[in-house]
Phi, psi and omega in degrees: 000141183222149175231123181053040175082001182245129180278154176290122181259083182282341183262354181296335181292345181263000181288138179274140176230151181282126178264316177236142180100177182299135177294132179085005179294147181297322178234121182207175179271106187264176176294336175294314177299319180298316181289332174295318178295319178298315179299316179299318180294321179293322179295313179298317180297319179299314183287322181288306184282330179293320183268354183300318182294327182050044184279148176293323173253099189291148173277193185294310181295318180295324178295319179295314181297313179294323179296317179295317179298310182294325180299311181287323178298316178295322180297314180295319180295320182287322186270322186253327186102184180304331180295340184285345184295337178293339181263007183303312181303321181292309183294321179296314179298317180298313181298313183292322180295316179292316181299312181292326176296318178293317184288321181301324182293349180275349179276147179302137178067007177273170183237135180265098183289342177281001177272002180254125183298332180297321180285312183296324179290324176297315178298318180295323179290325176298316177297315182298315180295318180300310183294327179291317179296317179298315182297316181290321181292328180276326189241352178060224183292343178292344177304323184290346174291347177299332184272356175216099185304141179296134179093352179287145178301135183299327182292347177272356183304317180298340179264312186293314185299310178299321180296316180293322179295313179298318179299319181292316182287340180278353182303309180295331179292309181295322181296318183283318183292323181301312181291311182301312184294319180294320180292317180295313183300316181296316182286330175295316179297318178299318182292319181296312182288329175295323177293323176301320180300314181294317181298311181290326179294340182268006184279353179115221186298315183276352184303307180302326180291316181293331183282353181296319182297306178296331177294316178297320178296320181294322177298317178295322180295324178298315177298320179295321180293327175298317177297315180296322180301314178290317183298318181290326174294320178296315180298317179299317182289317185287327175294324175298318178295320179296318178294323177294324176300315177299321182290322182284316186260347176059040172199000000 
């Protein structure tokens, strides 16, 4: 679709640009790096200043901080068991980093760093390496029994083992693509309908009237994206907990 000879560039919002250093450098400090630092600073500020009052009747910031802490603690306890509490700092940091990355991208002129497959795949590989190291350190050579369930007929081994190996190795791929695809799709839709508002609004007398529908859709999409931002952070965290359960209990 084009207006006055210009096509809608819905994917341009995901392009990386150099913030510090020479423009066009192969390796530079991009807006993605900047927003990661901003997210990290906001998370630290939330936990430090939110928990600073330590009030019996918590205020808003303390309620948010305590709610996030309790949410991940309950998730680990439910999915992994008491043994999972040792992984709380990792899962909590992962959840908050993904959540703040998703939420930051909803602000005007902000950048959604979770919309890049390079970042989501890196996070997924960190999870994959962690669960593998945990499983091997806890169970040694018995870890490899994970790929062939105890009690299964031996003649099914040529089928079961390859399927289980492929399933295990596909974890970082599915984990990263799910987050990346949802973030890209949502922001593309927001950009397209926002462009419709501008296009229709420029049509003259009837333009503002016609632009009401795409504007209303965009408002609804923003609310939906807030839900998706939290949901995708939750899915990333709970799948990490499920994988940790497999690594700790080996079943």
